[in-house]
C-alpha atoms as a printed R data frame, in Angstrom:
    type eleno elety resid chain resno       x       y       z
1   ATOM     1    CA   MET     A     1 -21.863 -59.373 -54.275
2   ATOM     2    CA   GLN     A     2 -21.945 -57.225 -51.090
3   ATOM     3    CA   ILE     A     3 -20.403 -58.567 -48.043
4   ATOM     4    CA   GLU     A     4 -20.235 -55.873 -45.235
5   ATOM     5    CA   GLY     A     5 -23.837 -54.615 -44.577
6   ATOM     6    CA   ASN     A     6 -25.176 -57.246 -46.830
7   ATOM     7    CA   GLN     A     7 -28.926 -56.307 -46.704
8   ATOM     8    CA   LYS     A     8 -29.976 -60.021 -46.392
9   ATOM     9    CA   GLU     A     9 -27.925 -60.611 -43.637
10  ATOM    10    CA   LEU     A    10 -29.123 -57.720 -41.828
11  ATOM    11    CA   ASP     A    11 -32.352 -58.773 -42.169
12  ATOM    12    CA   ALA     A    12 -31.685 -62.370 -40.924
13  ATOM    13    CA   MET     A    13 -30.095 -60.497 -37.427
14  ATOM    14    CA   LYS     A    14 -33.281 -58.288 -37.290
15  ATOM    15    CA   GLU     A    15 -35.407 -61.536 -37.343
16  ATOM    16    CA   PHE     A    16 -32.815 -63.174 -34.739
17  ATOM    17    CA   HIS     A    17 -33.495 -59.957 -32.601
18  ATOM    18    CA   LYS     A    18 -37.120 -60.407 -32.372
19  ATOM    19    CA   GLY     A    19 -36.993 -64.193 -31.321
20  ATOM    20    CA   ASN     A    20 -37.605 -65.766 -34.970
21  ATOM    21    CA   ARG     A    21 -34.935 -68.143 -35.410
22  ATOM    22    CA   GLN     A    22 -36.032 -69.908 -38.054
23  ATOM    23    CA   GLU     A    23 -36.230 -67.059 -40.396
24  ATOM    24    CA   GLY     A    24 -33.319 -65.660 -39.318
25  ATOM    25    CA   LEU     A    25 -31.568 -68.905 -40.110
26  ATOM    26    CA   ARG     A    26 -33.395 -69.014 -43.628
27  ATOM    27    CA   LEU     A    27 -32.165 -65.685 -44.477
28  ATOM    28    CA   GLN     A    28 -28.504 -66.312 -43.076
29  ATOM    29    CA   GLU     A    29 -28.096 -69.761 -45.323
30  ATOM    30    CA   GLU     A    30 -29.658 -67.483 -48.388
31  ATOM    31    CA   PHE     A    31 -26.952 -65.321 -48.172
32  ATOM    32    CA   ALA     A    32 -24.467 -68.143 -47.529
33  ATOM    33    CA   ALA     A    33 -25.430 -70.045 -50.573
34  ATOM    34    CA   ALA     A    34 -24.849 -66.631 -52.415
35  ATOM    35    CA   PHE     A    35 -21.583 -66.308 -50.828
36  ATOM    36    CA   ARG     A    36 -20.565 -69.319 -51.783
37  ATOM    37    CA   GLU     A    37 -21.558 -69.377 -55.476
38  ATOM    38    CA   GLU     A    38 -20.291 -65.933 -55.801
39  ATOM    39    CA   TYR     A    39 -17.219 -66.212 -54.243
40  ATOM    40    CA   LYS     A    40 -16.114 -69.566 -55.712
41  ATOM    41    CA   ASP     A    41 -13.221 -68.753 -58.099
42  ATOM    42    CA   LYS     A    42 -12.595 -65.399 -56.927
43  ATOM    43    CA   ASP     A    43 -10.990 -63.479 -54.082
44  ATOM    44    CA   HIS     A    44 -13.549 -62.604 -51.399
45  ATOM    45    CA   CYS     A    45 -11.076 -61.194 -48.482
46  ATOM    46    CA   PRO     A    46 -10.920 -57.252 -48.018
47  ATOM    47    CA   CYS     A    47  -7.151 -57.261 -46.006
48  ATOM    48    CA   ARG     A    48  -4.670 -55.343 -47.743
49  ATOM    49    CA   LYS     A    49  -1.974 -56.718 -45.751
50  ATOM    50    CA   ALA     A    50   0.300 -59.411 -47.502
51  ATOM    51    CA   CYS     A    51  -0.036 -62.192 -45.574
52  ATOM    52    CA   ARG     A    52   0.263 -65.988 -46.431
53  ATOM    53    CA   TYR     A    53  -3.265 -66.540 -44.882
54  ATOM    54    CA   HIS     A    54  -5.069 -64.233 -47.250
55  ATOM    55    CA   GLY     A    55  -8.280 -65.527 -47.898
56  ATOM    56    CA   ASN     A    56  -8.015 -68.688 -45.511
57  ATOM    57    CA   CYS     A    57 -10.177 -67.125 -43.059
58  ATOM    58    CA   LYS     A    58 -10.460 -70.623 -40.717
59  ATOM    59    CA   GLU     A    59  -6.405 -70.475 -40.392
60  ATOM    60    CA   CYS     A    60  -6.618 -66.660 -40.159
61  ATOM    61    CA   VAL     A    61  -9.191 -66.523 -37.135
62  ATOM    62    CA   ALA     A    62  -7.512 -69.429 -35.646
63  ATOM    63    CA   ILE     A    63  -4.085 -67.550 -35.727
64  ATOM    64    CA   HIS     A    64  -5.679 -64.687 -34.139
65  ATOM    65    CA   ARG     A    65  -7.538 -66.140 -31.681
66  ATOM    66    CA   ALA     A    66  -4.565 -68.290 -30.371
67  ATOM    67    CA   HIS     A    67  -2.375 -65.324 -29.978
68  ATOM    68    CA   GLN     A    68  -4.932 -62.817 -28.819
69  ATOM    69    CA   GLU     A    69  -3.049 -59.776 -29.513
70  ATOM    70    CA   HIS     A    70  -5.202 -58.326 -32.362
71  ATOM    71    CA   VAL     A    71  -7.899 -59.014 -34.527
72  ATOM    72    CA   PRO     A    72  -7.985 -60.257 -38.364
73  ATOM    73    CA   ASN     A    73  -7.625 -57.132 -40.648
74  ATOM    74    CA   CYS     A    74 -10.602 -57.896 -42.523
75  ATOM    75    CA   MET     A    75 -12.213 -56.979 -39.075
76  ATOM    76    CA   ARG     A    76 -10.894 -53.875 -38.227
77  ATOM    77    CA   PRO     A    77 -13.172 -51.594 -40.216
78  ATOM    78    CA   MET     A    78 -16.009 -53.168 -38.572
79  ATOM    79    CA   LEU     A    79 -14.496 -52.998 -35.098
80  ATOM    80    CA   ASN     A    80 -13.192 -49.069 -35.898
81  ATOM    81    CA   LYS     A    81 -16.586 -48.243 -36.757
82  ATOM    82    CA   LYS     A    82 -17.941 -49.073 -33.270
83  ATOM    83    CA   ILE     A    83 -15.039 -47.563 -31.648
84  ATOM    84    CA   LYS     A    84 -15.674 -44.739 -33.056
85  ATOM    85    CA   ILE     A    85 -19.054 -44.042 -31.551
86  ATOM    86    CA   LEU     A    86 -17.380 -44.599 -28.182
87  ATOM    87    CA   SER     A    87 -14.518 -42.237 -29.066
88  ATOM    88    CA   GLU     A    88 -17.065 -39.732 -29.442
89  ATOM    89    CA   LEU     A    89 -17.701 -39.374 -25.660
90  ATOM    90    CA   THR     A    90 -14.132 -37.619 -25.613
91  ATOM    91    CA   GLU     A    91 -14.157 -35.984 -28.598
92  ATOM    92    CA   HIS     A    92 -11.730 -38.215 -30.075
93  ATOM    93    CA   SER     A    93  -9.127 -37.357 -28.055
94  ATOM    94    CA   ILE     A    94  -7.610 -40.562 -27.819
95  ATOM    95    CA   ALA     A    95  -6.648 -40.100 -31.599
96  ATOM    96    CA   ASP     A    96  -3.928 -37.691 -30.456
97  ATOM    97    CA   GLU     A    97  -2.540 -40.921 -28.436
98  ATOM    98    CA   ILE     A    98  -2.069 -43.436 -31.210
99  ATOM    99    CA   GLU     A    99   0.164 -43.784 -33.485
100 ATOM   100    CA   PRO     A   100  -0.512 -46.996 -36.198
101 ATOM   101    CA   PRO     A   101   2.125 -49.772 -36.787
102 ATOM   102    CA   LYS     A   102   3.333 -49.420 -39.962
103 ATOM   103    CA   GLU     A   103   2.007 -52.923 -42.168
104 ATOM   104    CA   VAL     A   104   3.394 -54.112 -45.311
105 ATOM   105    CA   LEU     A   105   0.540 -53.966 -47.614
106 ATOM   106    CA   ARG     A   106   0.157 -56.501 -50.613
107 ATOM   107    CA   LYS     A   107   1.911 -55.718 -54.009
108 ATOM   108    CA   GLU     A   108  -1.843 -53.906 -55.615
109 ATOM   109    CA   PHE     A   109  -1.891 -51.691 -52.450
110 ATOM   110    CA   LEU     A   110   1.176 -50.089 -52.911
């Protein structure tokens, strides 16, 4: 099952934007039910960072909400995609000013 860019969830959002909340909720629940079934016994977390909260979204998000310093690693690709679009306004010149921090990755990604 593909999570990022899932067609069922994209369709649900289209319905919400059209004002069809009932259909949006129906499609969203279909996605959530399929997610629950697919990932009940396997890892769903795309985070590559070594972290004791890996796969525990509720606690991970609560921690990030609490310290408000950065976003969970799993949300970075989505945000970076949107930031990249904004960065085009300055020919991506911000890239020359940024040095990413060194992060400790999980063993399978070393």
